[in-house]
C-alpha positions as CSV (number, residue, x, y, z in Angstrom):
1,M,-29.7,-58.8,80.6
2,A,-27.3,-56.4,82.3
3,T,-25.1,-54.3,80.0
4,T,-21.8,-52.4,80.4
5,C,-21.9,-48.9,78.9
6,S,-18.9,-46.7,78.0
7,T,-19.3,-43.0,78.8
8,A,-18.7,-40.1,76.5
9,S,-16.5,-37.2,77.6
10,G,-18.5,-34.8,79.7
11,E,-21.3,-37.2,80.5
12,V,-23.0,-37.2,84.0
13,L,-24.6,-40.2,85.8
14,D,-28.2,-38.9,85.8
15,T,-28.1,-38.3,82.0
16,T,-26.5,-41.8,81.5
17,C,-29.3,-43.4,83.5
18,Q,-32.1,-41.4,81.9
19,N,-30.8,-42.3,78.4
20,Y,-30.4,-46.0,79.2
21,Y,-33.5,-46.7,81.3
22,G,-35.8,-43.9,80.1
23,H,-36.4,-42.9,83.7
24,L,-34.6,-42.2,87.0
25,N,-36.9,-44.1,89.4
26,G,-34.3,-46.0,91.5
27,A,-31.9,-46.1,88.5
28,I,-29.1,-43.9,89.9
29,E,-29.1,-45.8,93.2
30,A,-29.0,-49.2,91.5
31,V,-26.2,-48.2,89.2
32,L,-24.2,-46.8,92.1
33,D,-24.8,-50.1,94.1
34,A,-23.6,-52.1,91.1
35,N,-20.5,-50.1,90.4
36,Q,-18.2,-50.0,93.4
37,G,-16.2,-46.7,93.4
38,L,-18.4,-44.9,90.9
39,V,-19.6,-42.5,93.5
40,E,-16.0,-41.2,93.9
41,K,-15.5,-40.5,90.2
42,V,-15.5,-36.8,89.3
43,Q,-18.4,-35.7,87.1
44,P,-18.7,-34.9,84.4
45,F,-17.0,-38.2,83.5
46,K,-14.0,-38.7,81.3
47,A,-14.5,-40.6,78.0
48,E,-14.7,-44.4,78.1
49,L,-15.5,-45.0,81.8
50,L,-17.2,-48.4,81.9
51,I,-20.5,-48.5,83.9
52,H,-22.4,-51.7,84.6
53,M,-26.1,-51.1,84.0
54,L,-28.5,-53.5,85.7
55,D,-31.8,-54.6,84.4
56,L,-34.6,-52.7,86.1
57,L,-38.3,-53.5,85.8
58,V,-40.7,-50.8,86.8
59,L,-43.9,-52.5,87.9
60,S,-46.0,-49.5,88.9
61,D,-45.9,-46.1,90.4
62,E,-45.7,-47.7,93.9
63,G,-42.6,-49.8,93.5
64,M,-39.9,-51.4,91.4
65,M,-38.3,-54.8,91.0
66,L,-34.5,-55.0,90.6
67,W,-32.8,-58.2,89.4
68,V,-29.2,-58.6,90.3
69,E,-27.2,-61.7,89.2
70,G,-30.4,-63.8,89.3
71,F,-31.6,-62.5,92.7
72,L,-34.7,-60.4,93.0
73,L,-34.5,-57.3,95.3
74,V,-37.7,-55.2,95.7
75,R,-37.4,-51.5,96.2
76,H,-40.3,-49.3,97.3
């Protein structure tokens, strides 16, 4: 299930993704795709910026499955 996270002051996106997903394989791209305008936010982030974190399923070293609102998108 997708989750909304609130940033701490001074947090950066790659650290947020690493802490939430445990990896960065496609995570930053997926989070940027799911959060319109996030790419324009100055990093490090201010406190309490809400970021929608999608569910990512890593299948293998060769690819990843990404579920968005009930639809499956495959990234290689």
